[in-house]
N, C-alpha and C positions, 0 to 999 in steps of 0.2 A: 754641342750638347744643348738641349732645351734649357732655357733660363731657370725654370723651377728646379729641374734636376741638378743643375750646376749649383744653385743656392743650397740645396739639400746636401749635396756632396761636400761643399766647402764649409758648411755648418757642422759637418761631422755627424750627421744623423744616421743611426743604425738601429737595428732591433734592440729595444731596451730590455733584454732578457735573452736567454738561450745563447746561441752562437754569435749573435750580433751581426746579422746580414745587412750590408749597406742598403739603406732605404732608397737611394736614388736609382738603383738597379731595379728594385721592385716596381717603382713608378714608371719604368720605361716599357710600357706594354699597353694594350688596349683590351679592356675587360668590361663586363656588364655589372659586376658586383664589387663593392668595396666594403669589407667587414672590419670592424674594430673589436678586438678580443678583450672584453672586460669581465670574463667569467671568473677569473682568479680562484681556481679550485684548490690550490695548495693551502693546507691548513696554516693558520697563524699570519699569513701575509695580508696586508691591508693597503698596499700602495695604490692599486687600481681603484679601490673605493675612494681613497683620498683624492686621486686625480680626477675622477669623474664628478665628485661632489664639488670640488673647488676650482677646477679648470675645465668645466664642461664646454664653455664657449670656445676655448682654444682647441679642445678635442674636435668639436664640430667644424671649426674653421679649418683644421688640418684635413679632416675627412672631405670637406667640400673642395678644397684645393686638389686633393688626390683624385676625387671623382671627375673633376674637370680635366685633369691631366690625362687620365686613362680612358676617358669617355664613358664612364659608368653612369647608368641611369638609376641604380639602386644602391643605397647605403644602409648598413645595419650595424647597430651596436649590440653585442651580446653581453647581457648582464644577468646575474642571478635574481630570480624572483624574490628571494628572501631579503635582499638588500633594498628595502622599501625606501629608505632615505635617499639612496643613490638614484633609484628609479624615478622618484619624485622630481629630483633636480633635472635629470635628463629629459623627462617629459616636459617640464616647464620651459626648457630652452631649445627643444628639438626643432630643427628646420624641417620643412615639409618633405624634402628629398630623402630624409633619413628616418628609418624605423628602429624600434627597439625589439630585440628578441629576448623574451624573458625565459631564462633557463632554470632547470631544476638544480638543487643543491647536491650534486653528485660529482664524483671523480671518475674520469678526467674531463669534465665539461669544457675546460679551457684548452684542450688539445685542438690544434688547428683543424685537423681532419674532422673531429667531432663538431666543431663550430660550423664549418662549411656545410656539413650534411644537415645539421639542424636548421640552418638559415636558408639554404637553397634547395635541399633535397638532392643535391648532387654529391658524388663521391670523387675526390681527387684520385686520379689514376695511381695504382700501386707503383711506387717508385717515382711518381711524377710530381708536378708542381700545381698549385691552385690556378695559376694563369692558364693552364691547359684546358680548364673548364670555365674560363671567363671570370675568375675570382681573384681579388687581391686582398690579403689579410695582413694587418699590422696590429701590434698591441697599442694600448691606450697612450702610453708615453711617447711612442714613436709618432703618432699623429699630432700630438701636442708639439713635438719638436719640429715636425714639418711646418706647422703654422708659424712657429717662432723663426724658423729658418727663412721663411718668406718675408719676415719682418727684419731680417738681418741679425738675428740672435743665434749664436752658435751654442752647441751643447757643451756646457761646462759643469753640469751637475746631473744627478740622477736620483729618482725617488726610491728610497730604501726603507724597508721595515726592519727594525732591530727588536728581537723578541727572545723569549726563552729564559735562561738563567741570568737575568739582569734585573736591576732594581726598578727601573722605569722604562718599560717597552715604549717605543715611539716609531712613528713614520715621518720622514722628512726628506727634503732635498739635501743630499750630501755632495760636497765638491768632489769632482773627479780627481783622484790622486791622494785623497785623504786616507790615512791608514785605518785598518780595522780596529787597532788599539784605541784610537781616538773616538771612533764610532761607538765602541762599547763604553768608553768613559762618559760619553754624552748620555748614556742610558743609566748612569749612576754606578757603573761598574758591574762586575760579574758576582753572582751570589753563591758560587761553589768553587772548590779548589781545583779539581781536575775537569777540564771541559774541552770540547771541540767546537768549531764554528761550522755550521752548515751554510754553504754559499748557495742561496736560492731557497727553494722550498724543501720541506722534509722528505718529499717523495722523490723528486728528481735532482735535488741539489747534491753538490759534492762537499767533502769534508776537508778542513784544514786546521792546523794548530798554529799557523804563522800569523801572528798579530800585526806584523809589519806589511802584510799584503795590502795593496792599494785598491781603493774603490775605483771601479771602472764603469763605463757607460752601460754595461750589461748586468750590473749588480741590481738585484731586486729585493733580496732579503739576507740578513745575517742572523741566524738562529743559534743561540748559545745553548748547548745541551751537555749534560753530564757525560763524561767519557764512558761511563758504564751503562748509558741508556741503550735501549733497543736499537734505535736508529743509528747511533754512533757505532755500536758493535757490528751491525750489518754493513754499514758503509766503509768500515775500516778492514774488512776481511781482505786478505791477500788473494790475488788471482789463483794461486796454488790451492789455498784453502777452499775457495769457492768451487773449484773443479773437484777436489778430493772429496769434500762433503757431499756434493751433488752426486758424484759417481757412486758413493757408498749408500746414500740414504733415499734417493728418489725412488718411489714405488710406482711411478707412472700412473698416478690417479687421474691426471689430466685436468685437474681443477684450474691450473694456471691457464690452460688454453680455453676452458669453458668460460672463464671470466675475462679473458683478454679483450679490451675494448676494440682494438683493431681487428681482431678475429671476428668479433660480433658484427663489425661493419663489412665483413666479407673479404678482408685482406689475407694474403697467404702467410699467416704467421701462426705457428703452433709451438709455444714454449716447451711443452712436454716432450716434443720430438728433439728439440735442441738439448734438453736434459738427457734424452736417450743417447744422443751422439757421444756423450761422455763415456758410455759403457761399451762403445764399439770402436774397434781400431780405425785409424785414419783412412785406410783403404776402403772400408765398408760403411763409413758413417756419412757419406756425402749427402744422401737423400734426407737424412735427419738434420744435418747441419744447415742445409738450404732453407729449412723451415724457420730459421732465426732471422733471415735478412730483413724482413718487413717489420721487425720490432721497433717501436718508437721510444723505448726506454722509459715508459711511464711508471714502471716499478710496481704496478698494482699486483702483479703475480707474486712478487717478493714480499711486499709489505702487507698484503691482504689475503691472497688466495691460497698460498702454499701451506698445508697443514703441518708440514715437517720443518718449517722455518728455513727453507732453502732459498737460493737466490737465482731463480730462472732468468730474471732480467739481466743480471751480470753475465750469466752463462751465454745468453743471446748476444750480448755485447762482445764477449771474448770470442765467441764462435764467428761473429762477423769479421773480426780481425783475421781469423784463420782463413775464411773464405777469400778475403782480399789477397792475403799472402800467397794463396795457392791458385790464384786466377780463376776462382769459381764464382765470382760476383755476377749475379744475374742482372740483365738489362731490365729497364722499366717494362718493355714489351713482354719479356719472359714472366715477370712478376704479375703483370696485369692478366696474362693468359690463365693464371692460377686463381684469380679472384672469383668469389662466389657471391650469391645474393646475401643481402643483409639478413642476419639471423632473426627469426620471428619473435624471439624472446629478448631481443636486445634492450628494449625499453624497461624490462623488469630486472635487469642485471646491473644497473647503475649503483655504485657504492655510495651511500649517504655520507657526507662529510663528517657529520657528528660521530658516526660509528667508526669511520676511518681514523678520526682524531683520537678516539679511545684506544683503538688497536695500536696506534703509534705511540701511546703513552704520553700524549700531549694535552690531555684535558685540563690539567692544572694551569697550564699557560693560557689555554684558550679562554679561560674565564676573564682574562684581562685583554681588552682590545688595544692594539698598538695604534692609538689615534694620532692624527697629524699634529705636530708641534713645529712651529717655525724654527729654522736652524738657529737664528739669532737668539731666540728664547732659550733654546737648549744650551747654547754657549754661555749665556748669562747665568742660567741655573747652575751650570757646571762650575763657574767661577765662585759661586756663593756656597758651594759644598766644601766641607773640610776634609772628608776622608775618601778622596778619590783622586786619580790623576787629573791634572788640569789640562784642558784642551786650548792651546793657543794658536793652533793651526800655523805652526812656524814654517812648515814646508809641505809641498805636495809632490808626489812622484807619479808622473803621468806617462804611461806606456804609449809608445807610438803605434803599437798593434793592440787593438781592443775589439777586433772584429774579424770575420772571415775575409780573406784576401790579403793583399800586400800592405805592409805597414806604411804609415805616413812617413814622409821624409823631413827630417829636422831642418828648420830654416832659422834657427836661433843659435847663438854661440854662448859659451860660458862667460859670465860677467855682464851679459846684456840684461837691461831692465825690461820687464814685460808687464802688461796690464791684463786684468781679468777679461777674458773674451778674445784676446789677441791670438791669432793663429801662430802656433809654434811648430806645427808639422803640416806640410801640404800633401794633398793626395799624390801618390806616385802616378806619373803619366802613363796612359794606355794600360792601366791595370785596375783591378777591382780594389778600390782604395778610397778612404775618406780622410778629411782633415782632422787635426787635433788642436785643441786650444788651451790656453792657460786658464786655470780655474781660480787664480788669485793674483793679486799684484805682488811683484817681488823680483828677485834677481836669479837668473839661470845659473845654477851651480854645478850642473852635470848634464852632459848630452851624450846619449848612447841609445840603447834600445828603449831606455826610459829617460825622460827629461825631468830633472829635479829643479823645482823653483822654491827658493827660500825667501822668507819675509824680509830678512835683513841682508 
């Protein structure tokens, strides 16, 4: 394996968001373009802005390493025009080989397909990958981690925004394996009685009530919302309710398809046909169900477009499961054959983030920016507060699987002393796999699918 790829794999670098695709595999190609996705179009999140403002040199360093590795001649950082402070920092430090793409404040500007089209004028083939058109895309944190990996620094923390129903929203580097409970305590505690945590952004994030969940490398946001909030209600609907309500109430207005960002780019996705499939028996609904496969799960149809308050995005997701189960999954070539030209009105149908934030009932939170605060400062402030749980970081619970592919293999035993940054799980040989490292000094107290490290 190439030395840089090996460094990136053994440092545990993966996509810092989404499914966490191992970065060493992405870098194993030859392309013309390297794109850094700093659009950050999910409301309330601030992590990418903090990273670009405070770690721009490392961002550019990681991009230049990636460009050399893949033979790219062009580098682009996508950032929203409205973020003037960030743009100013990036401009002042920008290498000559890299340009800025100033994007509009619309959703979903941060979608990989949208960024590629805006930056290059090219469309990723339906069902295909960016490298097929000579493009490599990573998020901001991943490029920073590539730079650090080349310096021998493994991934032991991730940048996270904590916002919503908390006393003091913040953005900071949180140790991998720290619990959600402790992350919320660093925000001064929760300000309501019944709440859920949205993992990620309010549009595409998932919901949990488990405060003992561990921070992983793919965490980007922890949004605390009231249990009776619009977002919480929608995201907690059961699959049965999603299907039942959709079957009974969808009037086939097709607004979901008219506003679908992927549809506007010409991809073969029509959410209203996926909704129609609910009303037709399995033997006759195949043509309707197939219209769901190209869905990206951006949730715009559910959170913005549908006048009935239905959930076309979830229906598309559930329909895709049915397609797989019945061997009806289409190949990339079949999907690409159905693609059409970019819609002439696409540029007029971007959804302004401010209006989307209002529709999501998040305006009250958006008034407070979750600015970056150093982790040590948050710990110190926590210790000085009287009426909240104290965060001592007594232990971390680090999953061996935090990414697409095979889990890392444990190389430590119970009772062993480890130090921060020490490898505790090595990549599985001959598999899509990356290493895992200790995020604090301590003693290994449990080894399984999760490695527990305790301070004492």
